[in-house]
C-alpha angles and dihedrals in degrees: 000000000000093000087070121073121241088252091054092046092052090048090052091051092051091048091050090055091049090048091052090054094043106111117160136127110256127220131192088265094054118115121266121245088257091058090045092052091050090052091049099058102265113152121223089252092052091049093049097042103037117013096035094048092056103034102044090055095042097044102026088228139099122253094247090061106031121096126245090235091057092048091047091053091054098047101036097044097032102039114014114029099064134014092231097044093099093064117111126200112221117197118233090215131066111261093243089055093043097049107018096045110023100033094040090051090048091052095045090053086059094052095259111152115221117198113196126198091010108145118210120215104181143351124216140158121245116186105303096345134081110224128209115204109206127212091251090061098254124124132221123195127208138177092232137007129202106201105208102168124128114281093252092062103047100083094049091055098053120084121229094269093054090043089060092043096050106041092160091081093055113119096013092111086065097045115131113255132199123228129228121200128203120200110198118198132184120194134188091231135023116283094196138343093227108116095214138350140189113222120213123209096005138106088245112073108177129021121196121192109211093179127216117354116220105157101066116072094206095056101023115154091015127127114241126209126177123204119197123203117185125199086021099169092130091061093066089080094049127090112244092238089053090053091050091047093052093046091047092050091051094049094047090048091053094044104030123187135180087231105028117202116263120245108239100177139358136190130186117201120182120187104199096193096040095133137356116261107254096216127168114289094017093122089066089062102042108109124230120244091246113070134189088258098087094211097042126081132174131224135176139098089275093064124088103291101131087238133101124251097299138132088244089056090051090052091051090052090055091053091048092049091050090048090052091053093048090049091053089051090053092250103108114190134168109233105157117096109242119238124248111280117241111267121244090252093053091048091048094049094047092046091050092048094048090051093056 
């Protein structure tokens, strides 16, 4: 990272080692990772140009709010524990095609019924069954239910009996969330050939080049770029055209041209409840997949996965919920994919540091 001085790079390395050794149970009054970094000699430049770049994207939260435990998970597991841990698998298909087409087809071929656009009003337990009350007034009974709705919806779906039986979900409907904003831009000519970029020290954080669009009549033969801005609370006070103008200015400054491409169309989409805010002490409140209702299980990135608010965390929660059902049926089976084991070098460094 040549835009950091040698002094800043050494300070980052020292802080990473301290973070790897940092093991303590957090509470809601514990310091944020931003406060911890300040106390551990990290300059404002280092925070903005190293820690912020990684953590805001990984956690969807700003340094002044995110917990130390969440930051430690990202850096220790993703950077330090194994030399291949940084690698990311990127699907070659759009997610709707990957999951909605391929996975749905896979399930249907195994006699799994999929009910689309079927609104659920309430969930309750009747004898040995868990019952789903639909919006049309009909009921459906099942042996087990994995409730995989967003955290804000869970409480409203449980009847009073289940509310009392599963207190760990209380208050989650009021949990603070963190927004993510997407700025979508279509140009008449290419802006850059780079497929994706991480921007440092700008409003824009990630840029994805989707290339030439040929399937949409309105923007056919246009060049589509998507800018992602996590923890975008500050944008709520900005006019959408002002957001587009600032992003456009940043991109054209980074990729200048004597005849810059003309913007044909733009769209700003902010999802206010994109991810839960991973604040200090949150892990103490994240519920397990197995609940005290023997037929009801929870899944979602907000449950106890050990991971931040990520799609990978949501997948892990599904595996854990399925494992809990199999265990209850007397058919225990390990489904979750184990993480990469710490390398010998990581173990040696941490052991040596702990001994000092």
